[in-house]
C-alpha positions as CSV (number, residue, x, y, z in Angstrom):
1,M,29.7,32.6,-5.3
2,S,30.1,29.1,-4.7
3,N,27.3,29.1,-2.6
4,N,25.4,30.0,-5.8
5,I,26.4,27.0,-7.3
6,E,26.2,25.6,-4.7
7,L,22.2,25.0,-3.9
8,L,22.0,25.3,-7.6
9,I,24.2,21.7,-8.1
10,T,21.6,21.0,-4.2
11,C,18.8,21.6,-6.0
12,A,19.4,19.6,-9.5
13,I,20.1,17.0,-6.8
14,L,16.5,16.8,-5.7
15,V,15.2,17.0,-8.3
16,L,16.9,14.1,-9.6
17,E,16.1,12.4,-6.0
18,L,12.0,13.1,-7.1
19,A,12.2,11.8,-10.6
20,L,13.8,8.8,-9.6
21,I,11.1,8.2,-7.5
22,A,8.4,9.2,-9.7
23,F,9.9,6.4,-12.2
24,C,9.8,3.8,-9.1
25,F,6.3,5.0,-8.3
26,Y,5.6,3.7,-11.6
27,K,7.8,0.9,-11.7
28,S,6.0,-0.7,-8.8
29,K,2.1,-0.1,-9.6
30,Q,2.9,-1.7,-13.0
31,P,1.2,-5.4,-13.2
32,P,3.1,-8.3,-12.6
33,N,4.4,-11.1,-15.2
34,P,4.9,-14.6,-14.0
35,L,8.1,-14.4,-17.2
36,K,9.8,-11.8,-16.5
37,P,10.2,-11.8,-12.7
38,R,10.6,-8.3,-10.4
39,L,14.8,-8.6,-9.5
40,V,14.3,-4.9,-7.8
41,N,12.0,-4.0,-4.5
42,Y,11.5,-0.8,-5.9
43,Q,9.3,0.2,-2.8
44,L,12.2,-1.3,-0.7
45,I,14.8,2.0,-3.0
46,I,11.5,5.0,-2.7
47,L,12.7,4.6,0.9
48,F,15.9,4.8,0.7
49,L,15.1,7.8,-1.7
50,V,12.9,9.7,0.1
51,L,15.1,9.7,3.3
52,F,17.4,11.5,1.1
53,A,15.2,13.9,-0.9
54,L,14.8,15.0,3.3
55,A,18.3,15.2,4.1
56,T,18.5,16.9,0.5
57,L,16.3,19.7,1.5
58,A,17.8,19.6,5.5
59,H,20.9,21.3,3.5
60,I,19.0,22.5,1.3
61,I,17.7,24.5,3.8
62,S,20.8,25.0,6.0
63,L,22.4,26.4,2.6
64,V,19.5,29.0,2.4
65,T,19.2,30.4,5.9
66,G,23.2,29.9,6.4
67,T,21.9,27.6,9.4
68,Q,22.5,24.5,10.6
69,V,18.9,23.3,11.3
70,Q,19.0,21.6,15.1
71,P,17.3,18.9,16.5
72,R,15.0,19.6,18.5
73,R,15.8,17.6,22.2
74,R,18.6,18.1,23.5
75,R,21.7,15.9,23.3
76,G,21.9,14.4,26.6
77,M,19.0,12.2,27.3
């Protein structure tokens, strides 16, 4: 039962991350206003959010399959 709750929470976090990516994309495509400069680099935030979303997606895959996602190459190379 706790696995279902963890999966639900992780899916909610993924939806939140995707919504934040869409919001940052919308804000980054607005024309610049010289009187009100941007204080936030939205493209950098999008980059980090995409990385977090990929990690969250890997966590969802590990929750659904029951096995941890393994790297393709062996360790120690």
